[in-house]
C-alpha positions, 0 to 999 in steps of 0.5 A, a space after each residue: 978110420 971110417 971112410 967118406 963116400 960121396 953120393 953122386 946123385 946127378 942126372 948125367 955122367 958129365 955132371 957126376 964126373 965133373 964133381 968127382 974131378 973136383 973132389 980128387 984127393 979128398 974122398 976115396 969113394 964115390 957112390 953111383 945110385 939109381 938115377 945116375 946109373 939108369 941115365 948113363 949105365 956102366 960108363 959112369 962106373 968105368 969113368 970113376 974107376 979111370 979117375 982112381 976112385 973106389 965105387 959103391 954101386 948103390 942099386 939095392 938089388 931085390 929079386 929072385 936069387 938067380 937074377 941077383 946072383 947075375 946082377 952082382 956078378 955083372 957089377 963086380 966085373 964092371 969094377 964096383 968095389 961095393 954093392 948092396 942088396 935088400 936084406 928083406 930078400 932073405 937067405 937064398 937071395 943073400 947067398 946067391 949075391 955072395 956067389 955072384 960076387 965070387 964069380 965076378 972076382 978075378 984071381 988075386 983081386 980083393 973081393 968087393 963088399 956086399 952089403 944088405 940094406 936094412 931100413 932106409 934112413 928116409 923111413 921113420 916110425 909108421 912108414 912101414 905099410 904093415 900093421 904093428 910094425 917094429 920100430 925101425 931101429 929094432 927091425 934094422 938090428 934083426 935084419 943085420 943079425 940075419 945078414 951076418 948069418 947069411 954070409 954078407 959083409 955088412 949092412 947099410 943102416 942109420 948111424 943111430 943103429 950102428 952101436 947095437 949092430 956092432 954089439 950083436 955082429 962084431 966090429 968086423 961086420 961093416 956098417 955103411 951109414 947114409 943120412 949123414 948131415 953136418 950139424 949146420 945142414 938141413 935133414 932134407 928128405 932124411 929122417 934118421 940122421 946123424 952128424 959125421 962125428 956121431 956116426 964115427 963115434 958109434 962105429 960106422 965104417 963108411 959115411 955116405 954124404 951127398 948134398 952137403 958136399 955136392 951142392 956146396 959152393 966149394 965141394 972140396 972144402 966141404 968134403 975136407 970139413 966133413 973128413 975133419 969132423 970124422 977125424 976128431 971122432 976117430 
C-alpha cells in the first residue's frame, strides 16, 4: 500500500519536531525540505530519526556529478531514507548520485531510495521558460523513462502522471506524489493536484501532504483521515 509522507515545512526545528511528535503513530515518513534544512541543518534529520520516523530529505540536488555524488553520500550517512535529485541533471549526474548512495550505505543496511524530480507540481502549461515547451505530463514521462535508464529508484511526479509512468517504467519503479489535496482542501500554490484516493488508484507509492495536515486544528486526526482515503483506494 502507498505510504504517507508529511511535509514539515516549518522555519525551525522546534516547530517541526513538535509536529512530528503530534503525528507519532500515524504517518511513517517525514519530509525535510529546503526551508527547514537551511535553517537548522542536519540536527533536524537526526531528531526525526531518534523519534523513529523515516526521513525524506527533499533538497533536489542539481549540480556537477562530483558535487551531487558527495551530497548524496553525506545525506545517506546522515540517516536519510530517501533523497532526490533533478532529472534534468542528466545521466552522469544520476549515476553519480547512485554511486554516492552506495558509498554512504553501511554494510547490511537497506540502501535509501534515490528519486528524480521530473516537473514540479506547482508548474503548469506555459511555466517552462522555453519556446514550444512540451506539456508538463509529456515532459514528466520522458524524464521518468530516462531516470529509470540511468538506474534511479523512481521519480517525483504529479498523480496525474503516475499511471503513464508506471506503464512505461513498471510497477517496481517508485512514484512519489506531491500536490496531494483532499477534496475539501484548497490547492494553494499547487497546480497539478490530485486527491489521496486518486493518487493511490493511479499507482502512487508515496503521497506527500503538508498544509492539509500541519495546519489542521488536529493534525493527527487530519493525517488519519487522509490515510483512510488512501486505504479506501487500495
